[in-house]
C-alpha positions as CSV (number, residue, x, y, z in Angstrom):
1,M,12.2,-13.0,-32.9
2,S,9.0,-12.1,-31.0
3,P,8.3,-14.6,-28.1
4,G,5.0,-16.5,-28.3
5,I,3.2,-19.4,-26.7
6,S,5.3,-22.0,-28.6
7,D,8.4,-20.6,-27.0
8,L,6.8,-20.9,-23.6
9,A,5.8,-24.5,-24.4
10,H,9.4,-25.4,-25.4
11,S,10.7,-23.9,-22.2
12,L,8.2,-25.9,-20.1
13,R,9.0,-29.1,-21.9
14,K,12.8,-28.6,-21.4
15,N,12.6,-27.6,-17.7
16,S,10.1,-30.3,-16.8
17,A,12.4,-33.0,-18.2
18,A,15.3,-31.6,-16.3
19,A,13.2,-31.7,-13.1
20,A,12.3,-35.4,-13.8
21,V,8.6,-34.6,-14.4
22,P,8.7,-34.6,-18.2
23,V,5.8,-32.9,-20.1
24,P,5.5,-33.6,-23.8
25,L,5.6,-30.6,-26.1
26,G,1.9,-31.1,-27.1
27,H,0.9,-31.2,-23.5
28,A,3.0,-28.2,-22.7
29,Q,1.2,-26.2,-25.4
30,Q,-2.1,-27.2,-23.9
31,L,-1.0,-26.2,-20.4
32,I,0.3,-22.8,-21.5
33,A,-3.0,-22.1,-23.2
34,A,-4.9,-23.1,-20.1
35,A,-2.7,-20.8,-18.0
36,L,-3.9,-18.0,-20.3
37,G,-7.5,-18.9,-19.9
38,Y,-8.3,-21.3,-22.7
39,K,-9.5,-24.9,-22.5
40,T,-7.5,-26.0,-25.5
41,F,-4.5,-24.8,-27.5
42,A,-6.8,-24.7,-30.6
43,A,-9.1,-22.3,-28.8
44,Y,-6.2,-20.0,-28.0
45,Q,-5.1,-20.1,-31.7
46,V,-8.6,-19.1,-32.8
47,A,-8.6,-16.2,-30.3
48,Q,-5.3,-15.1,-31.8
49,A,-6.7,-15.3,-35.3
50,T,-9.6,-13.0,-34.3
51,T,-7.4,-10.5,-32.5
52,Q,-8.7,-11.6,-29.1
53,E,-5.2,-12.5,-28.1
54,P,-1.9,-10.7,-29.1
55,A,0.1,-12.2,-32.0
56,S,3.1,-12.4,-29.7
57,L,4.1,-11.6,-26.1
58,T,6.2,-8.5,-27.1
59,D,3.8,-6.0,-25.8
60,V,2.5,-8.1,-22.9
61,S,3.7,-6.6,-19.6
62,H,1.4,-8.5,-17.2
63,V,-0.2,-11.9,-17.2
64,V,-2.7,-13.1,-14.7
65,L,-2.5,-16.9,-14.6
66,D,-5.7,-18.9,-14.7
67,E,-4.5,-21.4,-12.1
68,D,-7.8,-23.1,-11.7
69,L,-8.1,-23.9,-15.4
70,L,-4.4,-24.8,-15.5
71,D,-4.8,-27.4,-12.7
72,Q,-8.0,-28.8,-14.3
73,R,-6.3,-29.2,-17.7
74,A,-3.2,-30.8,-16.1
75,S,-5.5,-33.3,-14.4
76,E,-7.2,-34.1,-17.7
77,L,-3.9,-34.7,-19.4
78,G,-2.7,-37.0,-16.7
79,A,1.1,-36.9,-17.0
80,A,1.8,-33.5,-15.5
81,P,3.8,-32.3,-12.5
82,P,2.0,-31.5,-9.2
83,P,0.2,-28.1,-9.2
84,N,2.8,-26.2,-7.2
85,R,5.6,-27.5,-9.4
86,L,3.7,-26.9,-12.5
87,H,3.0,-23.3,-11.6
88,E,6.7,-22.8,-10.9
89,L,7.6,-24.3,-14.4
90,I,5.1,-21.9,-16.1
91,E,6.6,-18.9,-14.3
92,T,10.1,-20.1,-15.2
93,A,9.0,-20.3,-18.9
94,F,7.9,-16.7,-18.8
95,R,11.2,-15.6,-17.1
96,E,13.2,-17.4,-19.8
97,R,11.3,-16.5,-22.9
98,A,9.4,-13.3,-22.0
99,P,11.4,-11.7,-19.1
100,H,9.7,-8.4,-19.6
101,T,6.4,-9.9,-18.5
102,R,5.4,-9.9,-14.9
103,I,3.3,-12.9,-13.7
104,H,0.5,-12.6,-11.2
105,A,-1.1,-15.6,-9.5
106,S,-4.6,-14.0,-9.5
107,Y,-6.5,-10.8,-10.3
108,A,-6.3,-9.9,-6.6
109,A,-2.5,-10.1,-6.8
110,F,-2.5,-7.9,-9.9
111,E,-4.7,-5.4,-8.1
112,D,-2.3,-5.4,-5.2
113,Y,0.5,-4.7,-7.6
114,L,-1.4,-1.8,-9.2
115,R,-2.0,-0.2,-5.8
116,Q,1.6,-0.6,-4.8
117,H,2.6,0.9,-8.2
118,V,0.4,3.9,-7.6
119,D,1.9,4.5,-4.2
120,Q,5.4,4.2,-5.6
121,V,4.8,6.6,-8.5
122,V,3.2,9.2,-6.2
123,I,5.9,9.1,-3.5
124,E,8.6,9.5,-6.2
125,D,6.8,12.3,-8.1
126,D,8.7,15.6,-8.3
127,D,5.6,17.8,-7.7
128,V,4.5,15.7,-4.7
129,N,7.9,15.9,-3.2
130,S,8.0,19.7,-3.8
131,E,4.8,20.1,-1.9
132,M,6.0,17.7,0.9
133,A,9.1,19.8,1.3
134,N,6.9,22.8,2.1
135,A,5.3,21.0,5.0
136,N,8.4,20.7,7.2
137,Y,7.4,17.1,7.6
138,D,8.9,14.2,9.6
139,G,8.5,11.1,7.4
140,V,5.6,9.8,5.4
141,D,2.7,8.2,7.4
142,E,0.6,7.0,4.5
143,V,-0.2,7.2,0.8
144,Y,-3.9,6.8,0.5
145,F,-6.0,6.3,-2.6
146,D,-9.4,4.7,-2.5
147,F,-10.3,3.3,-6.0
148,E,-12.0,0.3,-7.5
149,V,-10.3,-2.1,-9.9
150,E,-12.9,-3.8,-12.1
151,F,-11.0,-6.0,-14.5
152,E,-14.2,-7.9,-15.5
153,K,-15.7,-4.7,-17.1
154,V,-12.7,-4.2,-19.4
155,P,-13.1,-5.8,-22.9
156,V,-10.1,-7.1,-24.8
157,G,-8.7,-4.2,-26.7
158,G,-10.1,-1.8,-24.1
159,A,-8.3,-0.1,-21.2
160,L,-8.8,0.0,-17.4
161,D,-8.8,3.8,-16.8
162,I,-9.0,5.1,-13.3
163,D,-9.1,8.7,-12.0
164,L,-7.0,8.9,-8.8
165,D,-7.9,11.2,-6.0
166,G,-6.1,10.8,-2.7
167,H,-3.4,12.1,-0.5
168,V,0.0,11.7,1.1
169,G,-0.2,11.9,4.9
170,L,2.9,13.2,6.5
171,G,4.4,12.9,10.0
172,I,4.6,16.3,11.8
173,D,7.9,17.7,12.9
174,T,7.0,19.0,16.3
175,E,10.3,21.0,16.5
176,R,9.2,23.3,13.7
177,P,6.2,25.5,13.0
178,Y,3.2,23.6,11.6
179,A,2.7,24.2,7.8
180,G,0.3,21.3,6.9
181,H,0.6,17.6,6.9
182,I,-1.6,16.5,3.9
183,V,-0.6,16.6,0.3
184,N,-3.7,16.2,-1.9
185,V,-2.9,14.3,-5.1
186,E,-4.8,13.7,-8.3
187,G,-3.7,11.5,-11.1
188,T,-4.6,8.8,-13.6
189,L,-4.0,5.0,-13.8
190,S,-4.4,3.1,-17.1
191,V,-3.6,-0.4,-18.4
192,Q,-4.7,-1.9,-21.7
193,R,-6.2,-5.3,-21.8
194,L,-4.5,-7.2,-24.7
195,G,-6.1,-10.7,-24.1
196,R,-8.2,-12.7,-21.7
197,H,-5.4,-12.7,-19.2
198,C,-2.8,-10.5,-20.9
199,F,-2.3,-6.8,-20.1
200,G,0.0,-4.1,-21.4
201,S,2.3,-1.8,-19.4
202,V,0.8,0.2,-16.5
203,D,0.7,4.0,-17.0
204,C,0.3,6.0,-13.8
205,Q,0.6,9.8,-13.9
206,V,0.3,12.5,-11.2
207,T,-1.7,15.4,-12.7
208,N,-1.8,17.7,-9.6
209,A,-0.3,17.9,-6.1
210,D,-1.1,20.5,-3.5
211,L,-0.3,20.9,0.1
212,D,-3.6,21.1,2.0
213,M,-3.6,24.6,3.5
214,D,-7.3,24.5,4.6
215,W,-6.4,24.2,8.3
216,G,-5.8,27.9,9.2
217,G,-8.3,30.6,10.1
218,D,-10.3,31.3,13.3
219,D,-13.4,29.4,12.2
220,H,-11.6,26.2,11.0
221,E,-11.4,23.4,13.5
222,D,-9.2,21.0,11.6
223,G,-5.9,22.7,12.3
224,P,-3.3,20.9,14.5
225,P,-3.2,21.4,18.3
226,V,-0.3,23.6,19.2
227,R,1.6,21.2,21.4
228,S,2.4,17.5,21.4
229,M,1.6,15.4,24.5
230,S,5.3,15.0,25.2
231,Q,5.8,18.8,25.1
232,A,2.8,19.4,27.3
233,Y,4.1,16.9,29.9
234,A,7.6,18.3,29.6
235,D,6.4,21.8,30.3
236,L,4.3,20.6,33.3
237,L,7.1,18.5,34.9
238,G,10.1,20.5,34.1
239,L,11.6,17.9,31.8
240,D,13.2,17.9,28.3
241,P,10.8,16.4,25.7
242,H,13.1,13.4,25.2
243,E,12.9,12.6,28.9
244,V,9.1,12.2,28.9
245,G,9.1,8.8,27.2
246,N,6.3,6.5,28.5
247,L,4.9,9.2,30.8
248,V,2.5,10.0,28.0
249,D,0.8,6.7,28.7
250,V,-0.4,7.8,32.1
251,D,-4.2,7.7,32.3
252,A,-5.7,11.0,33.2
253,E,-8.2,10.5,36.1
254,P,-11.1,13.0,35.7
255,Q,-12.3,14.7,38.9
256,D,-16.0,15.4,38.5
257,G,-17.1,16.0,42.0
258,H,-20.3,14.4,43.4
259,S,-22.6,15.4,40.6
260,G,-20.6,13.8,37.8
261,E,-21.9,16.5,35.4
262,M,-18.6,18.5,35.0
263,I,-14.9,17.7,35.1
264,Y,-13.2,20.1,37.4
265,S,-9.6,18.8,37.0
266,Y,-7.5,15.7,36.2
267,I,-5.1,13.7,38.3
268,L,-2.0,12.5,36.6
269,D,-0.2,9.8,38.6
270,F,3.3,9.2,37.4
271,T,4.3,6.9,40.3
272,D,4.5,3.7,38.2
273,Y,5.8,5.4,35.1
274,A,8.7,7.6,36.1
275,S,12.2,6.2,36.4
276,P,14.1,7.1,39.6
277,E,16.0,9.9,37.8
278,V,12.9,11.4,36.2
279,A,11.0,11.0,39.5
280,R,13.6,13.1,41.2
281,K,13.3,15.8,38.6
282,I,9.5,15.9,38.9
283,L,9.7,16.1,42.7
284,Q,12.0,19.2,42.4
285,R,9.1,21.0,40.9
286,H,6.1,19.2,42.5
287,A,5.7,17.8,46.0
288,S,4.2,14.6,44.7
289,L,4.2,12.3,41.7
290,R,0.4,12.6,41.7
291,I,-0.3,16.0,40.0
292,E,-3.6,17.7,39.5
293,V,-4.1,19.8,36.4
294,G,-6.9,22.0,35.3
295,P,-9.8,20.9,33.0
296,D,-8.3,22.8,30.1
297,F,-4.9,21.1,30.3
298,F,-5.5,18.9,27.3
299,E,-6.9,21.6,25.1
300,N,-4.7,22.3,22.1
301,V,-2.7,19.2,22.9
302,R,-2.3,16.3,20.5
303,S,-1.2,12.8,21.2
304,D,2.3,12.0,20.0
305,D,1.1,9.7,17.2
306,W,-1.4,12.3,15.8
307,P,-2.7,12.2,13.2
308,R,-3.7,8.6,12.7
């Protein structure tokens, strides 16, 4: 039998009695209707008769509770549990009678779910993963899609349709040749509105995924610097990259002479950063822990958390 509002009301009545905050069946029907956005159960029934609400909850995958109207109606009815307890009982009723339906406390919470769903679909997509594999990457830094969710513009019976255009940003494996770190992704997101606060299943599809290769070429400035900061410091100090550690946090002191118009060099002072063992290794190559490097030292060098 298809679950409906009466099933939810019976569950609410039963569980409220067990929790020593009994709600009569008639009141339970009124409260369920309010949670779905209607001031009265009769108004909800009229909406069903005019196809503004689904005949049952069978195809309803998401419900956004109208908590303000629910609390108002509970206050009007008088004998109802406190708001937090009532919300719990409503959610329990859905879990018992319509377990396929996910409950959201607000439209903002539903929007958060949609964004998380998009991220999950994208990161699990075969085409996206195939392009990621070509990048020789070291972990995923971000999944980025900038889109608007405008529930208020979707009529009952219509669908929220969104074109997705974003990317997956990858960490860079500094031990392997650079092959790109951005996978551009296009897709679609759609969910049908079945009632005032009822929605169908969410459909998210990836339609295209390509590793961004627009970083090479002599005239393109967006390609990655050739060395990480750790590697640059390791080469300078005669260390293995894993020994550099917090040495990358040393502030470079620009040396710009008296005019201040041009930087002639940088001073790197590792005195307060190098451990005794690392300091000994540095002193084997340099006479001091204060080392001067040329003005071009930081060219083609990226910070260890690039890109961010």
